[in-house]
Structures are given as structure tokens and as C-alpha cells.
LUMKEFI-485011 format. One record per residue (C-alpha): residue number from 1; residue in one letter; x, y, z. Coordinates in nm, 3 decimals. Layout:
// residues N
node i: NUM	aa: A	u: X	v: Y	w: Z .
...
END
This chain:
// residues 71
node i: 1	aa: M	u: 2.837	v: -4.389	w: 5.861 .
node i: 2	aa: T	u: 2.538	v: -4.253	w: 6.007 .
node i: 3	aa: A	u: 2.190	v: -4.337	w: 5.875 .
node i: 4	aa: F	u: 2.165	v: -4.049	w: 5.609 .
node i: 5	aa: R	u: 2.468	v: -3.854	w: 5.631 .
node i: 6	aa: L	u: 2.809	v: -3.963	w: 5.473 .
node i: 7	aa: T	u: 3.137	v: -3.791	w: 5.515 .
node i: 8	aa: C	u: 3.342	v: -3.746	w: 5.200 .
node i: 9	aa: R	u: 3.575	v: -4.015	w: 5.303 .
node i: 10	aa: E	u: 3.300	v: -4.259	w: 5.324 .
node i: 11	aa: V	u: 3.158	v: -4.161	w: 4.989 .
node i: 12	aa: T	u: 3.492	v: -4.193	w: 4.830 .
node i: 13	aa: R	u: 3.532	v: -4.534	w: 4.973 .
node i: 14	aa: L	u: 3.182	v: -4.646	w: 4.865 .
node i: 15	aa: V	u: 3.234	v: -4.507	w: 4.506 .
node i: 16	aa: L	u: 3.549	v: -4.718	w: 4.475 .
node i: 17	aa: E	u: 3.387	v: -5.032	w: 4.629 .
node i: 18	aa: G	u: 3.087	v: -4.976	w: 4.390 .
node i: 19	aa: E	u: 3.352	v: -5.047	w: 4.109 .
node i: 20	aa: A	u: 3.405	v: -5.402	w: 4.250 .
node i: 21	aa: R	u: 3.068	v: -5.484	w: 4.376 .
node i: 22	aa: E	u: 2.704	v: -5.385	w: 4.357 .
node i: 23	aa: L	u: 2.608	v: -5.149	w: 4.633 .
node i: 24	aa: A	u: 2.302	v: -5.207	w: 4.847 .
node i: 25	aa: L	u: 2.010	v: -4.977	w: 4.786 .
node i: 26	aa: G	u: 2.046	v: -4.816	w: 5.131 .
node i: 27	aa: E	u: 2.415	v: -4.704	w: 5.014 .
node i: 28	aa: R	u: 2.310	v: -4.600	w: 4.681 .
node i: 29	aa: V	u: 2.038	v: -4.388	w: 4.835 .
node i: 30	aa: V	u: 2.269	v: -4.203	w: 5.084 .
node i: 31	aa: L	u: 2.535	v: -4.159	w: 4.815 .
node i: 32	aa: R	u: 2.282	v: -3.981	w: 4.590 .
node i: 33	aa: L	u: 2.173	v: -3.755	w: 4.899 .
node i: 34	aa: H	u: 2.545	v: -3.659	w: 4.952 .
node i: 35	aa: W	u: 2.596	v: -3.586	w: 4.587 .
node i: 36	aa: L	u: 2.324	v: -3.342	w: 4.566 .
node i: 37	aa: A	u: 2.488	v: -3.127	w: 4.852 .
node i: 38	aa: C	u: 2.860	v: -3.192	w: 4.755 .
node i: 39	aa: D	u: 3.013	v: -3.088	w: 4.431 .
node i: 40	aa: G	u: 3.373	v: -3.226	w: 4.525 .
node i: 41	aa: C	u: 3.228	v: -3.586	w: 4.576 .
node i: 42	aa: T	u: 3.007	v: -3.537	w: 4.239 .
node i: 43	aa: R	u: 3.331	v: -3.453	w: 4.063 .
node i: 44	aa: F	u: 3.504	v: -3.739	w: 4.211 .
node i: 45	aa: R	u: 3.245	v: -3.983	w: 4.096 .
node i: 46	aa: R	u: 3.280	v: -3.828	w: 3.748 .
node i: 47	aa: Q	u: 3.649	v: -3.879	w: 3.738 .
node i: 48	aa: V	u: 3.624	v: -4.255	w: 3.849 .
node i: 49	aa: R	u: 3.373	v: -4.308	w: 3.568 .
node i: 50	aa: T	u: 3.585	v: -4.137	w: 3.322 .
node i: 51	aa: M	u: 3.883	v: -4.339	w: 3.430 .
node i: 52	aa: R	u: 3.681	v: -4.656	w: 3.412 .
node i: 53	aa: G	u: 3.573	v: -4.593	w: 3.067 .
node i: 54	aa: A	u: 3.933	v: -4.511	w: 2.947 .
node i: 55	aa: L	u: 4.070	v: -4.830	w: 3.084 .
node i: 56	aa: D	u: 3.766	v: -5.025	w: 2.923 .
node i: 57	aa: R	u: 3.853	v: -4.861	w: 2.596 .
node i: 58	aa: W	u: 4.217	v: -4.929	w: 2.629 .
node i: 59	aa: K	u: 4.143	v: -5.304	w: 2.713 .
node i: 60	aa: A	u: 3.923	v: -5.332	w: 2.410 .
node i: 61	aa: Y	u: 4.202	v: -5.196	w: 2.189 .
node i: 62	aa: R	u: 4.454	v: -5.394	w: 2.355 .
node i: 63	aa: D	u: 4.238	v: -5.717	w: 2.294 .
node i: 64	aa: S	u: 4.154	v: -5.620	w: 1.929 .
node i: 65	aa: G	u: 4.516	v: -5.718	w: 1.805 .
node i: 66	aa: T	u: 4.569	v: -5.410	w: 1.624 .
node i: 67	aa: D	u: 4.873	v: -5.169	w: 1.640 .
node i: 68	aa: D	u: 4.961	v: -4.822	w: 1.537 .
node i: 69	aa: T	u: 5.263	v: -4.942	w: 1.299 .
node i: 70	aa: G	u: 5.016	v: -5.029	w: 1.029 .
node i: 71	aa: A	u: 5.171	v: -5.375	w: 1.016 .
END
């Protein structure tokens, strides 16, 4: 990773790492700069957030103890 320029591969890695840990300030800054210029990585970030939200909703549903059978 260069000081202020990331490749799309590096951005992808950081986005996924950000799901498991808090990114450092410098990492967050270079990600934001990259997203300003790269629509593909911006879409990838949005897709990861959508998947995380869907998984969180599924876990909440699973843990609620309700089922679709009406029983």
C-alpha cells in the first residue's frame, strides 16, 4: 500500500478486514479517498454492508424463536 493510493485489491482487503476489526485512521482516510474515485469499490463496500445487514437480520430472526409455520 502506498501512502495515499490503494489498489482495488487493497481496498477490498481493508473493507473485509473492517468487518472484523476497527480500521486505523490512516486506513479509513485512504479508503475514503479511493472511494471518491472508484465506483467499483464503492459498490463493493455497499454490497458488503447489505450482506452484513441481511446476516444480522437473519441472526435476530433465528434467535427470536419464531417460525413461519404459525406453531
